[in-house]
C-alpha positions, -999 to +999 in steps of 0.1 A: +325+180-242+333+144-242+311+115-232+309+115-194+315+152-191+291+175-172+283+211-177+261+238-163+237+256-187+220+288-176+187+296-193+165+327-189+128+321-197+111+353-211+081+369-194+057+357-221+068+321-219+038+298-224+045+279-191+037+306-166+055+287-138+088+292-157+081+327-170+108+353-161+130+328-143+167+321-145+174+284-141+207+265-141+206+231-157+232+205-150+237+184-181+258+153-187+269+141-221+261+104-224+272+096-259+279+111-293+262+096-323+268+100-360+240+099-385+247+074-412+225+078-442+217+046-462+226+043-499+197+053-521+195+022-543+174-009-550+181-024-516+169+008-500+136+007-520+131-030-511+129-020-474+095-005-481+080-039-489+064-035-523+092-021-544+119-041-562+136-012-579+145+023-568+127+036-600+095+021-588+098+039-554+106+072-572+075+068-595+053+062-565+067+092-546+062+114-577+026+102-581+019+110-545+034+145-548+013+151-580-018+139-562-011+162-532-005+191-556-037+185-574-056+185-541-041+218-530-050+234-564-085+221-560-088+234-524-074+268-535-099+270-564-128+261-540-116+288-516-116+314-544-151+304-554-164+306-519-148+340-514-165+353-545-199+339-535-197+352-500-186+386-512-217+388-534-242+374-508-254+393-479-280+377-457-290+371-421-274+340-405-293+318-380-273+322-348-280+286-338-262+274-369-232+296-361-231+283-325-233+247-339-203+254-361-183+270-333-190+241-310-177+218-337-145+238-341-139+238-303-145+200-301-120+194-329-095+216-311-100+197-278-097+163-296-065+174-314-049+185-282-060+154-263-044+133-291-011+150-282-017+147-245-023+185-241-052+205-228-066+240-236-057+251-201-020+242-205-019+264-236-038+293-220-069+286-242-106+287-232-139+282-250-146+319-248-113+328-264-118+302-292-153+314-297-140+349-303-112+338-325-132+315-348-165+333-349-159+347-384-147+313-395-179+297-382-200+324-400-183+317-433-189+280-429-226+286-423-227+308-454-211+281-475-235+255-463-265+277-470-253+288-504-244+253-516-276+239-501-296+264-522-277+253-553-283+217-545-320+224-541-324+246-572-305+221-594-323+191-579-289+174-573-290+138-561-264+111-554-261+079-574-251+046-557-218+048-575-211+084-563-219+073-527-196+043-531-168+066-544-174+088-514-170+059-490-138+049-508-124+084-505-132+086-468-116+052-462-084+064-478-085+097-458-088+080-424-067+050-434-095+025-426-110-004-446-140+008-466-162-018-449-154-003-415-164+032-429-197+019-442-205+001-409-199+034-390-224+053-412-249+024-411-249+027-374-252+065-374-280+077-396-275+114-387-238+111-397-248+094-429-272+122-439-245+148-431-220+128-452-244+126-481-251+163-479-213+170-480-211+149-512-239+169-527-221+201-518-191+188-537-214+183-567-226+218-564-190+231-563-182+211-595-213+225-611-200+260-604-166+252-617-178+236-649-200+266-656-172+291-650-144+305-671-111+298-654-080+319-660-045+308-652-019+333-641+017+332-632+024+338-594+039+371-585+075+367-572+080+386-539+110+410-540+137+402-515+137+430-489+175+427-488+179+434-525+195+468-531+183+492-558+210+497-584 
């Protein structure tokens, strides 16, 4: 096709297509080619780095990118370690869960889902979701969250863990970076919402409890197992 040309494109939408109005339909689209563009990549040099404002040399940009990647990797390692700790704790702990706490966690998960969809101008109805389906899907997740809170809360209580002013300040700094807002704005939000502040403080205490567990544990590093390619043929 050349610019200005038109063409008919026939499309069949499967029966399980997410938009039920189009499911199992054959539709012919008339398309017209407006223009053809070529992607031109810039030279990766000092001038390219300068476009980002705070860099004079390409090496400075590379160092910053590397530092960000290292930081992201460290966070992923920490998250994975936390998950392994929780899995071990939950596996060894069997106790009755207050249903009200599970319902509270479920409600939070559903609200987060609705807010995330709204941000992208979507609704649960459009995607065939409902509160009942999400409740069924995330019930186990909510139960595990409650178990974590109860277990870590018990450790906080037994070890008499408290927050120093410096630790709370560091928590505000981390939150400000996470939400990309000035730290003063974050502090103002919590100053105006006492219940949110108490929840935030408790979350920081839970982090201290996790660190206490890690510091008192023996960690072993192991090489990841490489998955065998299913296409490989046995010799």
